[in-house]
N, C-alpha and C positions, 0 to 999 in steps of 0.2 A: 261460428257452425263449422259442421264439418263439410269439408270438400267430398262430395261424391265423383269419381272417374269415371268417364263412358268412352270407351276405345272405338272411335269411330271407322270403320273399314273406308279407308278414304277415299272416295272414286276420286281418287288422286284425278283431277282436272278433268274431267269432261266435259240435271240436267242440263255449247252450243252453237259455234259460229266460225266460220271458215268461210275464204276467199274462193268465190265459183271459179273453175277452169274452163274456159271453153276451150280450149286445147291441153296436151298433156304438159303436166305443171313439172316444171324442173324444181331443185331442192331450193333455192332459193327462194321459193313462192311460200313456202312455210313461216320464211322470217319476214318476210313482207305482206303477211296477208292484209288488206286492206282494213281500215275502220268498221265495225258494223255500222254500213253507208248509212242507214235510217234509222238508227239507234241513239237520236237527239231527244231531248225532252218535249218536243214538239210532239214528234212522229209517236212516241210512249202513250201520247194521250189518248191512243185507242179511239178514234171517232167512231167506231162500229163495235158494236157488241159480237162476241165470236166463242165459238163452243166447242165440243168433239162429237155432237151428236143431231141430229136432224138439219134445218135448212143453212144453221150458221155454223154445222161442222168442217171438216177440214178440205173436203172437196169444195166449198164456197167461200171458203177463206178469201180468194184473190177477187173475188165479185161483192165482198161486202163493204171495201173501200178502196180507192186508188192508193192510199199507203201500204195496202197488202197485196201489190201488185206484183209483188217476187215470190209470193206463194203460188202463183201459178207460171209465171213467166220466167223465173231465175233456173239459171242450168248448173248452179252449186248448193243444193238443197239438204236438210237433215229433216228424219235420221238417212238412213241407207242400211243395206242388205250388205251384211260384209262373207264376203268367200272364204274362207279361213287360207285356201291354197293358194289365193291369189296376192296373199299379203307381201310385200317388199320390204327388204331390210332399210332400217330408219335410220335416226339420230336419237341422242340423248337428251332427257329432260331433268333437271334437277331438281328434289326438292326439298322446301324447308318449312313442314309444316309445323307450328306451334297449337297450344291449348285454347280452347273456349270455351266462354259461360254459354248457355242454352237458351237462345233466343229463339220462339218457337212459333209458329203463324201457320193458320190455314186460309188460304186466299183464293182467290178467283181469279182477278185480272190484277196482277201486281204493278204499280208504279215504282218498278226497282230498275235494276240494271236490265233485267228481260224480262218479256211477255210470261210467263212460266205457265198460264191456265190457270185450271183448277189443279192445286196442289199442296200439298204441305213443304213449308218453306222454313229451312233454319238458317236465319242471319248469323255468320261470324264475326268475332272480334277480330281486329286487323292484327298483322302479323305472319301469317302462313302465306308461304310464295312459293312456287315455282319459276325454274329459269330455262328458257329455249334460246339458241342463236344469240345470245347477248341480252334479251330482252326478261324482264321478270312480270310474273301473273301476280296479282294479289287475289288468296280465295275471299270470295263475299258472301256466298248462301251455297246452298245445297238443296233440292229438291227432289220429288220423286214422281215417277210415271208406271202406273199398273195397267195393261202390262207393258212389257219394254219397250221403248221406240226403235233401238235397234234392233237387228235380227243377226245372228249368225247362221251360214249358212242355211236361210230359211226360217230359222225356228225361233219365235220368241221367247225371254225368260219372262218370267212371274211377275218383277219389278226391277226399274231401273232406277239409280241414282244421280241426278248431273251434280256436279260441283262445280259451279262458275267461278269463274277468274276473269278479272281486268286489267290491263295494263294502262301504266300512268298517261298514255297515248290516246287512250279509248279503245285499243282493240282487245278481241274477248278471246277466251280459251277454256272448254268446258271438258272435263273428266267424266266420262261416264263408266257407272259399275252396275254391273248385271247381276241380279242374285238368281241363287239355286234355291228350290223345296230341300231341306233338310230333317233331321228328324231331332237335334239337341239344338234348344233355344238359343240364340245368340243374347247373352248378358249385355251387351252395350244397346242393343235396339230396343229389348226389355226395358230397360229405361228411360228411352226414348219416348217409346210406346206410352209409356205411364204418364208422360205430360204433355200427350197429344192434346191439344186444343178439343173444347166440347162441341163444338159449331164455327161454318164457315164468317169468317171474320174476326175471331180471336185469335187474339196473340198471349203469347207467355213470356217473361224473363226471367229465368229462374238461376241465382247467379250461385247456388252451393251445388250446381250440377256443373261440373268439367267435363269436355267433351275433347280426348285426347286424340286430335286428327290424324295422327301420323301411326296410329296401331293396327294392327291386323292386316299390313300392306306385306306380301312375301318380299322375301328374299331379294330375290330375281324376280320384278317385277315388270310387264310389257303392257303395252298398249296398241291396240289399232290407231292409227293416226293419219285423219284427212283433214281436207278444208271443206268446211259446209254453211252451216246457216242455224240459225235461231228456229227452235223447229215449235214456234208459236208466230203468231203476226207480232210484227210484221216482216217475219222471216228474211230477215236481214242477214246477206251473206261475209262472206269475210271471217268467218269463227275456226279456231284451232280446235278440232274434236278428237280426244284421246279417250275411246273405249277400253276399258281392262279386258286384257284377255282372258284371267281368271276371275270365277263368279266369288262371290260370297254368299254364304248358306243362311239363310232364316228357316225358320219352321213353318207348314202350312197357317199357324195361326198368326202367327207375326207377320206372314204377308197380307193374309185377310184384315189386320188391324190396320194397314195401309190402305188396301184396295177397297173395302167398304165405305170410304170416307171419300175417295180421290179418282175410282176408277168406273170405268175407264176412262183414261185421258192420253192416250197416246195416237200421236200423227201417223198416216202408216209410211213406209218407206219410199224413197224417191229415188229417180233414177240416178246413176254415177255418174254418166257422162262418159267423158274424158278425164275424169280424176283417177287416180292412183292412191290406192290404202296400203300405208306403210307400217311396221311394225317398229315400234319403238322405244327403249330402255327408259323405265323409271329408275332415277338413284337418288338417295336421298337419306332422310334421317329415319328410315324404317326402323322394328324392332327386331333385336336380334333372335 
């Protein structure tokens, strides 16, 4: 069977996890972000149902279970509003992204690396890695939020993709990709949309669709970097977050293909407190 290639706008590393900072963080805080303290299997059991609207929405997460306490008391939570003019110069992240077959699912509460709520998730094959401060983070999955969870200068994008990575010591890093509305259909996402599950709980593994995860990254790729948390319960902190500075464009119809199934599924922005947002450089196997 012929292989069809999907170029994914690699949301290189962004839906989520960085250590909270109660004082001004130092450069070493990025390399020593603690393990997502509550991301063990027992806590991932999610003893209480949560959602995005009504009595179990984000404003109530901290009250639904003691396991979700950080959702209300944490001082290093995600997402945040990024003020472009406040960004500082940062460090370099090196990428080595491969290709993957298409494993796609429409899930509500994932028993996976993170609790990513009501979303479309694509689990990737092993082999895609990015490195920072001598530590390697392995890409595990990416999923979507509509509208965006992070905001730039107070403005939401219509959609955000989170690419979730995990290091061997259990620490997490997430690359966030923001989407803008354009007039030309994105052929890569058109192929993903064609294989979206028909109902919640359904999953697909399509071996003849090959996703090239390193395509559609600009030669000079920069990301807003800060230490934050999971954006869903238990809201564990100590996550490296990189939100790509440059957006990816999809048509209105393509964005609606996702939002009609999963939206709205965004947590409101959280106080930045003493944390600093930096602009970091992403380098690696990007296309010429």
